[in-house]
N, CA, C and O atoms as a Maestro MAE file, in Angstrom:
{
 s_m_m2io_version
 :::
 2.0.0
}

f_m_ct {
 s_m_title
 :::
 protein
 m_atom[332] {
  # First column is atom index #
  i_m_mmod_type
  r_m_x_coord
  r_m_y_coord
  r_m_z_coord
  i_m_residue_number
  s_m_chain_name
  s_m_pdb_residue_name
  s_m_pdb_atom_name
  i_m_atomic_number
  :::
  1 25 62.245 -30.548 49.723 1 A "MET " " N  " 7
  2 3 62.363 -29.398 48.836 1 A "MET " " CA " 6
  3 2 61.240 -28.416 49.186 1 A "MET " " C  " 6
  4 15 60.090 -28.816 49.365 1 A "MET " " O  " 8
  5 25 61.577 -27.158 49.279 2 A "GLU " " N  " 7
  6 3 60.573 -26.166 49.663 2 A "GLU " " CA " 6
  7 2 59.713 -25.746 48.471 2 A "GLU " " C  " 6
  8 15 60.069 -25.976 47.315 2 A "GLU " " O  " 8
  9 25 58.596 -25.137 48.774 3 A "ILE " " N  " 7
  10 3 57.623 -24.779 47.739 3 A "ILE " " CA " 6
  11 2 58.197 -23.770 46.755 3 A "ILE " " C  " 6
  12 15 57.952 -23.879 45.553 3 A "ILE " " O  " 8
  13 25 58.948 -22.799 47.234 4 A "ALA " " N  " 7
  14 3 59.528 -21.785 46.346 4 A "ALA " " CA " 6
  15 2 60.460 -22.433 45.323 4 A "ALA " " C  " 6
  16 15 60.477 -22.039 44.157 4 A "ALA " " O  " 8
  17 25 61.227 -23.417 45.757 5 A "ALA " " N  " 7
  18 3 62.132 -24.113 44.834 5 A "ALA " " CA " 6
  19 2 61.344 -24.925 43.811 5 A "ALA " " C  " 6
  20 15 61.733 -24.991 42.644 5 A "ALA " " O  " 8
  21 25 60.248 -25.538 44.230 6 A "LEU " " N  " 7
  22 3 59.406 -26.292 43.302 6 A "LEU " " CA " 6
  23 2 58.761 -25.378 42.269 6 A "LEU " " C  " 6
  24 15 58.682 -25.725 41.090 6 A "LEU " " O  " 8
  25 25 58.303 -24.216 42.705 7 A "ILE " " N  " 7
  26 3 57.715 -23.253 41.772 7 A "ILE " " CA " 6
  27 2 58.759 -22.803 40.761 7 A "ILE " " C  " 6
  28 15 58.483 -22.743 39.563 7 A "ILE " " O  " 8
  29 25 59.947 -22.489 41.239 8 A "SER " " N  " 7
  30 3 61.034 -22.068 40.352 8 A "SER " " CA " 6
  31 2 61.380 -23.163 39.353 8 A "SER " " C  " 6
  32 15 61.595 -22.882 38.174 8 A "SER " " O  " 8
  33 25 61.434 -24.401 39.814 9 A "LEU " " N  " 7
  34 3 61.732 -25.528 38.933 9 A "LEU " " CA " 6
  35 2 60.639 -25.703 37.875 9 A "LEU " " C  " 6
  36 15 60.944 -25.924 36.703 9 A "LEU " " O  " 8
  37 25 59.381 -25.607 38.277 10 A "PHE " " N  " 7
  38 3 58.272 -25.739 37.337 10 A "PHE " " CA " 6
  39 2 58.326 -24.639 36.276 10 A "PHE " " C  " 6
  40 15 58.157 -24.919 35.089 10 A "PHE " " O  " 8
  41 25 58.557 -23.400 36.690 11 A "ILE " " N  " 7
  42 3 58.631 -22.277 35.752 11 A "ILE " " CA " 6
  43 2 59.767 -22.506 34.761 11 A "ILE " " C  " 6
  44 15 59.610 -22.275 33.562 11 A "ILE " " O  " 8
  45 25 60.896 -22.953 35.262 12 A "GLN " " N  " 7
  46 3 62.046 -23.207 34.388 12 A "GLN " " CA " 6
  47 2 61.752 -24.343 33.399 12 A "GLN " " C  " 6
  48 15 62.053 -24.215 32.212 12 A "GLN " " O  " 8
  49 25 61.180 -25.428 33.863 13 A "LEU " " N  " 7
  50 3 60.862 -26.552 32.977 13 A "LEU " " CA " 6
  51 2 59.822 -26.161 31.937 13 A "LEU " " C  " 6
  52 15 59.945 -26.531 30.770 13 A "LEU " " O  " 8
  53 25 58.801 -25.419 32.347 14 A "TYR " " N  " 7
  54 3 57.767 -25.005 31.393 14 A "TYR " " CA " 6
  55 2 58.341 -24.027 30.371 14 A "TYR " " C  " 6
  56 15 57.934 -24.036 29.210 14 A "TYR " " O  " 8
  57 25 59.276 -23.192 30.791 15 A "SER " " N  " 7
  58 3 59.944 -22.290 29.849 15 A "SER " " CA " 6
  59 2 60.715 -23.083 28.800 15 A "SER " " C  " 6
  60 15 60.729 -22.712 27.627 15 A "SER " " O  " 8
  61 25 61.356 -24.173 29.217 16 A "PHE " " N  " 7
  62 3 62.059 -25.025 28.264 16 A "PHE " " CA " 6
  63 2 61.092 -25.690 27.291 16 A "PHE " " C  " 6
  64 15 61.416 -25.861 26.116 16 A "PHE " " O  " 8
  65 25 59.913 -26.064 27.767 17 A "VAL " " N  " 7
  66 3 58.905 -26.669 26.890 17 A "VAL " " CA " 6
  67 2 58.448 -25.649 25.845 17 A "VAL " " C  " 6
  68 15 58.298 -25.983 24.669 17 A "VAL " " O  " 8
  69 25 58.228 -24.415 26.274 18 A "ILE " " N  " 7
  70 3 57.854 -23.365 25.318 18 A "ILE " " CA " 6
  71 2 58.977 -23.134 24.323 18 A "ILE " " C  " 6
  72 15 58.726 -22.988 23.127 18 A "ILE " " O  " 8
  73 25 60.206 -23.099 24.802 19 A "LEU " " N  " 7
  74 3 61.352 -22.921 23.911 19 A "LEU " " CA " 6
  75 2 61.441 -24.066 22.902 19 A "LEU " " C  " 6
  76 15 61.746 -23.835 21.732 19 A "LEU " " O  " 8
  77 25 61.179 -25.289 23.339 20 A "ALA " " N  " 7
  78 3 61.197 -26.434 22.425 20 A "ALA " " CA " 6
  79 2 60.125 -26.281 21.357 20 A "ALA " " C  " 6
  80 15 60.343 -26.635 20.199 20 A "ALA " " O  " 8
  81 25 58.971 -25.755 21.743 21 A "ARG " " N  " 7
  82 3 57.910 -25.538 20.745 21 A "ARG " " CA " 6
  83 2 58.324 -24.466 19.748 21 A "ARG " " C  " 6
  84 15 58.052 -24.598 18.554 21 A "ARG " " O  " 8
  85 25 58.971 -23.417 20.212 22 A "VAL " " N  " 7
  86 3 59.446 -22.367 19.302 22 A "VAL " " CA " 6
  87 2 60.466 -22.947 18.333 22 A "VAL " " C  " 6
  88 15 60.384 -22.713 17.127 22 A "VAL " " O  " 8
  89 25 61.417 -23.696 18.850 23 A "LEU " " N  " 7
  90 3 62.435 -24.305 17.984 23 A "LEU " " CA " 6
  91 2 61.808 -25.281 17.004 23 A "LEU " " C  " 6
  92 15 62.238 -25.372 15.854 23 A "LEU " " O  " 8
  93 25 60.790 -26.016 17.453 24 A "MET " " N  " 7
  94 3 60.104 -26.955 16.576 24 A "MET " " CA " 6
  95 2 59.435 -26.218 15.417 24 A "MET " " C  " 6
  96 15 59.347 -26.749 14.310 24 A "MET " " O  " 8
  97 25 58.963 -24.997 15.669 25 A "SER " " N  " 7
  98 3 58.291 -24.249 14.611 25 A "SER " " CA " 6
  99 2 59.279 -23.749 13.551 25 A "SER " " C  " 6
  100 15 58.874 -23.402 12.442 25 A "SER " " O  " 8
  101 25 60.549 -23.713 13.883 26 A "TRP " " N  " 7
  102 3 61.569 -23.244 12.937 26 A "TRP " " CA " 6
  103 2 62.043 -24.329 11.989 26 A "TRP " " C  " 6
  104 15 62.592 -24.033 10.928 26 A "TRP " " O  " 8
  105 25 61.835 -25.586 12.363 27 A "VAL " " N  " 7
  106 3 62.271 -26.705 11.510 27 A "VAL " " CA " 6
  107 2 61.036 -27.455 11.032 27 A "VAL " " C  " 6
  108 15 59.970 -27.385 11.643 27 A "VAL " " O  " 8
  109 25 61.196 -28.155 9.954 28 A "ARG " " N  " 7
  110 3 60.069 -28.959 9.451 28 A "ARG " " CA " 6
  111 2 59.970 -30.233 10.271 28 A "ARG " " C  " 6
  112 15 60.820 -31.121 10.202 28 A "ARG " " O  " 8
  113 25 58.898 -30.286 11.051 29 A "MET " " N  " 7
  114 3 58.659 -31.456 11.888 29 A "MET " " CA " 6
  115 2 57.224 -31.895 11.644 29 A "MET " " C  " 6
  116 15 56.318 -31.069 11.536 29 A "MET " " O  " 8
  117 25 57.033 -33.180 11.560 30 A "ASP " " N  " 7
  118 3 55.694 -33.717 11.346 30 A "ASP " " CA " 6
  119 2 54.791 -33.310 12.510 30 A "ASP " " C  " 6
  120 15 55.052 -33.699 13.649 30 A "ASP " " O  " 8
  121 25 53.737 -32.538 12.249 31 A "PRO " " N  " 7
  122 3 52.867 -32.099 13.356 31 A "PRO " " CA " 6
  123 2 52.111 -33.236 14.027 31 A "PRO " " C  " 6
  124 15 51.557 -33.056 15.111 31 A "PRO " " O  " 8
  125 25 52.084 -34.395 13.398 32 A "ASP " " N  " 7
  126 3 51.401 -35.536 13.996 32 A "ASP " " CA " 6
  127 2 52.341 -36.451 14.778 32 A "ASP " " C  " 6
  128 15 51.915 -37.485 15.292 32 A "ASP " " O  " 8
  129 25 53.626 -36.072 14.870 33 A "SER " " N  " 7
  130 3 54.561 -36.898 15.638 33 A "SER " " CA " 6
  131 2 54.221 -36.788 17.125 33 A "SER " " C  " 6
  132 15 53.673 -35.774 17.558 33 A "SER " " O  " 8
  133 25 54.533 -37.802 17.895 34 A "PRO " " N  " 7
  134 3 54.201 -37.773 19.329 34 A "PRO " " CA " 6
  135 2 54.846 -36.595 20.063 34 A "PRO " " C  " 6
  136 15 54.215 -35.988 20.928 34 A "PRO " " O  " 8
  137 25 56.081 -36.272 19.731 35 A "LEU " " N  " 7
  138 3 56.753 -35.151 20.388 35 A "LEU " " CA " 6
  139 2 56.054 -33.831 20.077 35 A "LEU " " C  " 6
  140 15 55.846 -33.009 20.969 35 A "LEU " " O  " 8
  141 25 55.696 -33.634 18.824 36 A "ALA " " N  " 7
  142 3 55.007 -32.408 18.431 36 A "ALA " " CA " 6
  143 2 53.655 -32.307 19.137 36 A "ALA " " C  " 6
  144 15 53.280 -31.232 19.604 36 A "ALA " " O  " 8
  145 25 52.933 -33.404 19.215 37 A "ARG " " N  " 7
  146 3 51.629 -33.395 19.884 37 A "ARG " " CA " 6
  147 2 51.765 -33.052 21.368 37 A "ARG " " C  " 6
  148 15 50.977 -32.271 21.902 37 A "ARG " " O  " 8
  149 25 52.764 -33.637 22.032 38 A "VAL " " N  " 7
  150 3 52.969 -33.364 23.458 38 A "VAL " " CA " 6
  151 2 53.316 -31.890 23.669 38 A "VAL " " C  " 6
  152 15 52.753 -31.237 24.548 38 A "VAL " " O  " 8
  153 25 54.243 -31.367 22.863 39 A "LEU " " N  " 7
  154 3 54.616 -29.963 22.993 39 A "LEU " " CA " 6
  155 2 53.425 -29.047 22.740 39 A "LEU " " C  " 6
  156 15 53.223 -28.070 23.462 39 A "LEU " " O  " 8
  157 25 52.646 -29.360 21.728 40 A "TYR " " N  " 7
  158 3 51.457 -28.571 21.422 40 A "TYR " " CA " 6
  159 2 50.453 -28.637 22.575 40 A "TYR " " C  " 6
  160 15 49.935 -27.609 23.010 40 A "TYR " " O  " 8
  161 25 50.182 -29.836 23.064 41 A "ASP " " N  " 7
  162 3 49.203 -30.008 24.133 41 A "ASP " " CA " 6
  163 2 49.625 -29.320 25.433 41 A "ASP " " C  " 6
  164 15 48.779 -28.828 26.180 41 A "ASP " " O  " 8
  165 25 50.929 -29.285 25.701 42 A "LEU " " N  " 7
  166 3 51.411 -28.648 26.922 42 A "LEU " " CA " 6
  167 2 51.443 -27.123 26.830 42 A "LEU " " C  " 6
  168 15 51.255 -26.439 27.836 42 A "LEU " " O  " 8
  169 25 51.676 -26.592 25.650 43 A "THR " " N  " 7
  170 3 51.874 -25.148 25.531 43 A "THR " " CA " 6
  171 2 50.663 -24.379 25.019 43 A "THR " " C  " 6
  172 15 50.524 -23.192 25.315 43 A "THR " " O  " 8
  173 25 49.806 -25.011 24.277 44 A "GLU " " N  " 7
  174 3 48.682 -24.289 23.666 44 A "GLU " " CA " 6
  175 2 47.722 -23.665 24.686 44 A "GLU " " C  " 6
  176 15 47.188 -22.590 24.415 44 A "GLU " " O  " 8
  177 25 47.477 -24.294 25.853 45 A "PRO " " N  " 7
  178 3 46.601 -23.621 26.832 45 A "PRO " " CA " 6
  179 2 47.136 -22.269 27.302 45 A "PRO " " C  " 6
  180 15 46.355 -21.420 27.731 45 A "PRO " " O  " 8
  181 25 48.429 -22.055 27.230 46 A "VAL " " N  " 7
  182 3 49.014 -20.769 27.614 46 A "VAL " " CA " 6
  183 2 49.192 -19.871 26.397 46 A "VAL " " C  " 6
  184 15 48.840 -18.692 26.439 46 A "VAL " " O  " 8
  185 25 49.733 -20.417 25.317 47 A "LEU " " N  " 7
  186 3 50.033 -19.596 24.145 47 A "LEU " " CA " 6
  187 2 48.781 -19.212 23.363 47 A "LEU " " C  " 6
  188 15 48.738 -18.126 22.785 47 A "LEU " " O  " 8
  189 25 47.777 -20.057 23.326 48 A "GLY " " N  " 7
  190 3 46.563 -19.780 22.558 48 A "GLY " " CA " 6
  191 2 45.845 -18.503 22.983 48 A "GLY " " C  " 6
  192 15 45.575 -17.646 22.142 48 A "GLY " " O  " 8
  193 25 45.529 -18.357 24.268 49 A "PRO " " N  " 7
  194 3 44.860 -17.122 24.696 49 A "PRO " " CA " 6
  195 2 45.697 -15.866 24.469 49 A "PRO " " C  " 6
  196 15 45.159 -14.815 24.120 49 A "PRO " " O  " 8
  197 25 47.002 -15.972 24.664 50 A "ILE " " N  " 7
  198 3 47.880 -14.819 24.409 50 A "ILE " " CA " 6
  199 2 47.845 -14.475 22.929 50 A "ILE " " C  " 6
  200 15 47.775 -13.302 22.560 50 A "ILE " " O  " 8
  201 25 47.893 -15.489 22.087 51 A "ARG " " N  " 7
  202 3 47.858 -15.278 20.633 51 A "ARG " " CA " 6
  203 2 46.538 -14.640 20.201 51 A "ARG " " C  " 6
  204 15 46.515 -13.817 19.286 51 A "ARG " " O  " 8
  205 25 45.447 -15.017 20.857 52 A "ASN " " N  " 7
  206 3 44.147 -14.430 20.535 52 A "ASN " " CA " 6
  207 2 44.072 -12.956 20.920 52 A "ASN " " C  " 6
  208 15 43.413 -12.169 20.240 52 A "ASN " " O  " 8
  209 25 44.744 -12.581 22.007 53 A "LEU " " N  " 7
  210 3 44.754 -11.185 22.448 53 A "LEU " " CA " 6
  211 2 45.726 -10.326 21.655 53 A "LEU " " C  " 6
  212 15 45.495 -9.134 21.453 53 A "LEU " " O  " 8
  213 25 46.811 -10.938 21.211 54 A "LEU " " N  " 7
  214 3 47.886 -10.203 20.549 54 A "LEU " " CA " 6
  215 2 48.054 -10.754 19.140 54 A "LEU " " C  " 6
  216 15 48.697 -11.788 18.959 54 A "LEU " " O  " 8
  217 25 47.492 -10.088 18.146 55 A "PRO " " N  " 7
  218 3 47.630 -10.617 16.781 55 A "PRO " " CA " 6
  219 2 49.082 -10.563 16.311 55 A "PRO " " C  " 6
  220 15 49.859 -9.746 16.806 55 A "PRO " " O  " 8
  221 25 49.457 -11.422 15.362 56 A "PRO " " N  " 7
  222 3 50.837 -11.415 14.884 56 A "PRO " " CA " 6
  223 2 51.181 -10.098 14.199 56 A "PRO " " C  " 6
  224 15 50.373 -9.527 13.466 56 A "PRO " " O  " 8
  225 25 52.388 -9.637 14.454 57 A "ALA " " N  " 7
  226 3 52.879 -8.406 13.836 57 A "ALA " " CA " 6
  227 2 53.907 -8.782 12.786 57 A "ALA " " C  " 6
  228 15 54.906 -9.434 13.090 57 A "ALA " " O  " 8
  229 25 53.665 -8.377 11.564 58 A "ALA " " N  " 7
  230 3 54.560 -8.680 10.441 58 A "ALA " " CA " 6
  231 2 54.736 -10.187 10.274 58 A "ALA " " C  " 6
  232 15 55.800 -10.646 9.860 58 A "ALA " " O  " 8
  233 25 53.700 -10.954 10.592 59 A "GLY " " N  " 7
  234 3 53.754 -12.398 10.425 59 A "GLY " " CA " 6
  235 2 54.485 -13.134 11.534 59 A "GLY " " C  " 6
  236 15 54.687 -14.345 11.437 59 A "GLY " " O  " 8
  237 25 54.887 -12.431 12.587 60 A "LEU " " N  " 7
  238 3 55.610 -13.056 13.696 60 A "LEU " " CA " 6
  239 2 54.670 -13.277 14.875 60 A "LEU " " C  " 6
  240 15 53.803 -12.450 15.158 60 A "LEU " " O  " 8
  241 25 54.854 -14.397 15.554 61 A "ASP " " N  " 7
  242 3 54.047 -14.735 16.722 61 A "ASP " " CA " 6
  243 2 54.853 -14.378 17.975 61 A "ASP " " C  " 6
  244 15 55.867 -15.010 18.270 61 A "ASP " " O  " 8
  245 25 54.401 -13.379 18.692 62 A "PHE " " N  " 7
  246 3 55.109 -12.939 19.892 62 A "PHE " " CA " 6
  247 2 54.562 -13.579 21.163 62 A "PHE " " C  " 6
  248 15 55.004 -13.236 22.260 62 A "PHE " " O  " 8
  249 25 53.613 -14.498 21.038 63 A "SER " " N  " 7
  250 3 53.018 -15.115 22.224 63 A "SER " " CA " 6
  251 2 54.036 -15.853 23.101 63 A "SER " " C  " 6
  252 15 53.901 -15.798 24.324 63 A "SER " " O  " 8
  253 25 55.054 -16.546 22.547 64 A "PRO " " N  " 7
  254 3 56.029 -17.174 23.445 64 A "PRO " " CA " 6
  255 2 56.809 -16.163 24.282 64 A "PRO " " C  " 6
  256 15 57.122 -16.433 25.442 64 A "PRO " " O  " 8
  257 25 57.125 -15.006 23.708 65 A "ILE " " N  " 7
  258 3 57.864 -13.995 24.461 65 A "ILE " " CA " 6
  259 2 56.998 -13.469 25.602 65 A "ILE " " C  " 6
  260 15 57.466 -13.326 26.732 65 A "ILE " " O  " 8
  261 25 55.744 -13.184 25.301 66 A "ILE " " N  " 7
  262 3 54.822 -12.712 26.332 66 A "ILE " " CA " 6
  263 2 54.646 -13.785 27.405 66 A "ILE " " C  " 6
  264 15 54.587 -13.472 28.594 66 A "ILE " " O  " 8
  265 25 54.564 -15.038 26.991 67 A "ALA " " N  " 7
  266 3 54.420 -16.142 27.954 67 A "ALA " " CA " 6
  267 2 55.646 -16.238 28.855 67 A "ALA " " C  " 6
  268 15 55.503 -16.451 30.059 67 A "ALA " " O  " 8
  269 25 56.848 -16.084 28.301 68 A "PHE " " N  " 7
  270 3 58.066 -16.109 29.119 68 A "PHE " " CA " 6
  271 2 58.014 -15.011 30.183 68 A "PHE " " C  " 6
  272 15 58.312 -15.254 31.353 68 A "PHE " " O  " 8
  273 25 57.635 -13.811 29.769 69 A "VAL " " N  " 7
  274 3 57.577 -12.686 30.706 69 A "VAL " " CA " 6
  275 2 56.524 -12.942 31.782 69 A "VAL " " C  " 6
  276 15 56.785 -12.749 32.970 69 A "VAL " " O  " 8
  277 25 55.344 -13.374 31.370 70 A "LEU " " N  " 7
  278 3 54.283 -13.640 32.341 70 A "LEU " " CA " 6
  279 2 54.656 -14.765 33.301 70 A "LEU " " C  " 6
  280 15 54.354 -14.691 34.492 70 A "LEU " " O  " 8
  281 25 55.310 -15.803 32.790 71 A "LEU " " N  " 7
  282 3 55.756 -16.900 33.662 71 A "LEU " " CA " 6
  283 2 56.746 -16.399 34.699 71 A "LEU " " C  " 6
  284 15 56.653 -16.762 35.872 71 A "LEU " " O  " 8
  285 25 57.684 -15.577 34.282 72 A "ARG " " N  " 7
  286 3 58.687 -15.046 35.219 72 A "ARG " " CA " 6
  287 2 58.037 -14.167 36.280 72 A "ARG " " C  " 6
  288 15 58.351 -14.280 37.465 72 A "ARG " " O  " 8
  289 25 57.126 -13.288 35.851 73 A "VAL " " N  " 7
  290 3 56.459 -12.398 36.807 73 A "VAL " " CA " 6
  291 2 55.614 -13.209 37.786 73 A "VAL " " C  " 6
  292 15 55.690 -13.002 38.997 73 A "VAL " " O  " 8
  293 25 54.813 -14.127 37.261 74 A "LEU " " N  " 7
  294 3 53.988 -14.967 38.122 74 A "LEU " " CA " 6
  295 2 54.850 -15.808 39.059 74 A "LEU " " C  " 6
  296 15 54.540 -15.950 40.241 74 A "LEU " " O  " 8
  297 25 55.924 -16.357 38.526 75 A "GLY " " N  " 7
  298 3 56.829 -17.165 39.343 75 A "GLY " " CA " 6
  299 2 57.440 -16.355 40.470 75 A "GLY " " C  " 6
  300 15 57.499 -16.824 41.607 75 A "GLY " " O  " 8
  301 25 57.896 -15.143 40.172 76 A "GLN " " N  " 7
  302 3 58.487 -14.301 41.214 76 A "GLN " " CA " 6
  303 2 57.455 -13.918 42.270 76 A "GLN " " C  " 6
  304 15 57.767 -13.868 43.459 76 A "GLN " " O  " 8
  305 25 56.228 -13.648 41.836 77 A "MET " " N  " 7
  306 3 55.173 -13.317 42.797 77 A "MET " " CA " 6
  307 2 54.890 -14.509 43.715 77 A "MET " " C  " 6
  308 15 54.769 -14.340 44.929 77 A "MET " " O  " 8
  309 25 54.784 -15.702 43.147 78 A "LEU " " N  " 7
  310 3 54.506 -16.888 43.955 78 A "LEU " " CA " 6
  311 2 55.676 -17.222 44.873 78 A "LEU " " C  " 6
  312 15 55.476 -17.591 46.030 78 A "LEU " " O  " 8
  313 25 56.889 -17.093 44.360 79 A "ILE " " N  " 7
  314 3 58.061 -17.397 45.179 79 A "ILE " " CA " 6
  315 2 58.155 -16.432 46.359 79 A "ILE " " C  " 6
  316 15 58.430 -16.851 47.484 79 A "ILE " " O  " 8
  317 25 57.928 -15.147 46.108 80 A "SER " " N  " 7
  318 3 57.989 -14.183 47.211 80 A "SER " " CA " 6
  319 2 56.867 -14.431 48.219 80 A "SER " " C  " 6
  320 15 57.043 -14.184 49.412 80 A "SER " " O  " 8
  321 25 55.722 -14.913 47.753 81 A "PHE " " N  " 7
  322 3 54.618 -15.227 48.649 81 A "PHE " " CA " 6
  323 2 54.963 -16.400 49.578 81 A "PHE " " C  " 6
  324 15 54.622 -16.382 50.761 81 A "PHE " " O  " 8
  325 25 55.642 -17.417 49.033 82 A "PHE " " N  " 7
  326 3 55.928 -18.625 49.807 82 A "PHE " " CA " 6
  327 2 57.241 -18.568 50.581 82 A "PHE " " C  " 6
  328 15 57.548 -19.498 51.327 82 A "PHE " " O  " 8
  329 25 58.008 -17.521 50.425 83 A "GLN " " N  " 7
  330 3 59.272 -17.444 51.174 83 A "GLN " " CA " 6
  331 2 59.066 -16.810 52.508 83 A "GLN " " C  " 6
  332 15 60.018 -16.662 53.275 83 A "GLN " " O  " 8
  :::
 }
 m_bond[331] {
  # First column is bond index #
  i_m_from
  i_m_to
  i_m_order
  :::
  1 1 2 1
  2 2 3 1
  3 3 4 2
  4 3 5 1
  5 5 6 1
  6 6 7 1
  7 7 8 2
  8 7 9 1
  9 9 10 1
  10 10 11 1
  11 11 12 2
  12 11 13 1
  13 13 14 1
  14 14 15 1
  15 15 16 2
  16 15 17 1
  17 17 18 1
  18 18 19 1
  19 19 20 2
  20 19 21 1
  21 21 22 1
  22 22 23 1
  23 23 24 2
  24 23 25 1
  25 25 26 1
  26 26 27 1
  27 27 28 2
  28 27 29 1
  29 29 30 1
  30 30 31 1
  31 31 32 2
  32 31 33 1
  33 33 34 1
  34 34 35 1
  35 35 36 2
  36 35 37 1
  37 37 38 1
  38 38 39 1
  39 39 40 2
  40 39 41 1
  41 41 42 1
  42 42 43 1
  43 43 44 2
  44 43 45 1
  45 45 46 1
  46 46 47 1
  47 47 48 2
  48 47 49 1
  49 49 50 1
  50 50 51 1
  51 51 52 2
  52 51 53 1
  53 53 54 1
  54 54 55 1
  55 55 56 2
  56 55 57 1
  57 57 58 1
  58 58 59 1
  59 59 60 2
  60 59 61 1
  61 61 62 1
  62 62 63 1
  63 63 64 2
  64 63 65 1
  65 65 66 1
  66 66 67 1
  67 67 68 2
  68 67 69 1
  69 69 70 1
  70 70 71 1
  71 71 72 2
  72 71 73 1
  73 73 74 1
  74 74 75 1
  75 75 76 2
  76 75 77 1
  77 77 78 1
  78 78 79 1
  79 79 80 2
  80 79 81 1
  81 81 82 1
  82 82 83 1
  83 83 84 2
  84 83 85 1
  85 85 86 1
  86 86 87 1
  87 87 88 2
  88 87 89 1
  89 89 90 1
  90 90 91 1
  91 91 92 2
  92 91 93 1
  93 93 94 1
  94 94 95 1
  95 95 96 2
  96 95 97 1
  97 97 98 1
  98 98 99 1
  99 99 100 2
  100 99 101 1
  101 101 102 1
  102 102 103 1
  103 103 104 2
  104 103 105 1
  105 105 106 1
  106 106 107 1
  107 107 108 2
  108 107 109 1
  109 109 110 1
  110 110 111 1
  111 111 112 2
  112 111 113 1
  113 113 114 1
  114 114 115 1
  115 115 116 2
  116 115 117 1
  117 117 118 1
  118 118 119 1
  119 119 120 2
  120 119 121 1
  121 121 122 1
  122 122 123 1
  123 123 124 2
  124 123 125 1
  125 125 126 1
  126 126 127 1
  127 127 128 2
  128 127 129 1
  129 129 130 1
  130 130 131 1
  131 131 132 2
  132 131 133 1
  133 133 134 1
  134 134 135 1
  135 135 136 2
  136 135 137 1
  137 137 138 1
  138 138 139 1
  139 139 140 2
  140 139 141 1
  141 141 142 1
  142 142 143 1
  143 143 144 2
  144 143 145 1
  145 145 146 1
  146 146 147 1
  147 147 148 2
  148 147 149 1
  149 149 150 1
  150 150 151 1
  151 151 152 2
  152 151 153 1
  153 153 154 1
  154 154 155 1
  155 155 156 2
  156 155 157 1
  157 157 158 1
  158 158 159 1
  159 159 160 2
  160 159 161 1
  161 161 162 1
  162 162 163 1
  163 163 164 2
  164 163 165 1
  165 165 166 1
  166 166 167 1
  167 167 168 2
  168 167 169 1
  169 169 170 1
  170 170 171 1
  171 171 172 2
  172 171 173 1
  173 173 174 1
  174 174 175 1
  175 175 176 2
  176 175 177 1
  177 177 178 1
  178 178 179 1
  179 179 180 2
  180 179 181 1
  181 181 182 1
  182 182 183 1
  183 183 184 2
  184 183 185 1
  185 185 186 1
  186 186 187 1
  187 187 188 2
  188 187 189 1
  189 189 190 1
  190 190 191 1
  191 191 192 2
  192 191 193 1
  193 193 194 1
  194 194 195 1
  195 195 196 2
  196 195 197 1
  197 197 198 1
  198 198 199 1
  199 199 200 2
  200 199 201 1
  201 201 202 1
  202 202 203 1
  203 203 204 2
  204 203 205 1
  205 205 206 1
  206 206 207 1
  207 207 208 2
  208 207 209 1
  209 209 210 1
  210 210 211 1
  211 211 212 2
  212 211 213 1
  213 213 214 1
  214 214 215 1
  215 215 216 2
  216 215 217 1
  217 217 218 1
  218 218 219 1
  219 219 220 2
  220 219 221 1
  221 221 222 1
  222 222 223 1
  223 223 224 2
  224 223 225 1
  225 225 226 1
  226 226 227 1
  227 227 228 2
  228 227 229 1
  229 229 230 1
  230 230 231 1
  231 231 232 2
  232 231 233 1
  233 233 234 1
  234 234 235 1
  235 235 236 2
  236 235 237 1
  237 237 238 1
  238 238 239 1
  239 239 240 2
  240 239 241 1
  241 241 242 1
  242 242 243 1
  243 243 244 2
  244 243 245 1
  245 245 246 1
  246 246 247 1
  247 247 248 2
  248 247 249 1
  249 249 250 1
  250 250 251 1
  251 251 252 2
  252 251 253 1
  253 253 254 1
  254 254 255 1
  255 255 256 2
  256 255 257 1
  257 257 258 1
  258 258 259 1
  259 259 260 2
  260 259 261 1
  261 261 262 1
  262 262 263 1
  263 263 264 2
  264 263 265 1
  265 265 266 1
  266 266 267 1
  267 267 268 2
  268 267 269 1
  269 269 270 1
  270 270 271 1
  271 271 272 2
  272 271 273 1
  273 273 274 1
  274 274 275 1
  275 275 276 2
  276 275 277 1
  277 277 278 1
  278 278 279 1
  279 279 280 2
  280 279 281 1
  281 281 282 1
  282 282 283 1
  283 283 284 2
  284 283 285 1
  285 285 286 1
  286 286 287 1
  287 287 288 2
  288 287 289 1
  289 289 290 1
  290 290 291 1
  291 291 292 2
  292 291 293 1
  293 293 294 1
  294 294 295 1
  295 295 296 2
  296 295 297 1
  297 297 298 1
  298 298 299 1
  299 299 300 2
  300 299 301 1
  301 301 302 1
  302 302 303 1
  303 303 304 2
  304 303 305 1
  305 305 306 1
  306 306 307 1
  307 307 308 2
  308 307 309 1
  309 309 310 1
  310 310 311 1
  311 311 312 2
  312 311 313 1
  313 313 314 1
  314 314 315 1
  315 315 316 2
  316 315 317 1
  317 317 318 1
  318 318 319 1
  319 319 320 2
  320 319 321 1
  321 321 322 1
  322 322 323 1
  323 323 324 2
  324 323 325 1
  325 325 326 1
  326 326 327 1
  327 327 328 2
  328 327 329 1
  329 329 330 1
  330 330 331 1
  331 331 332 2
  :::
 }
}
């Protein structure tokens, strides 16, 4: 498997992890459950700094949307570099 395909796969999988965290925030889930902890631990290093730079507007957290955009841009830059 080539590097560009691996980068694309990683970006896609990480996007799904972020999406799972967003969906988890919409339902009542025990924050101490193993799944919640894993999702939090995997996504907070990316979402936390974005959240600190971009305060919530009208009580909404836009950090996952910004993270999706940044992941896509970074992924496309890396893929074009390795192709």
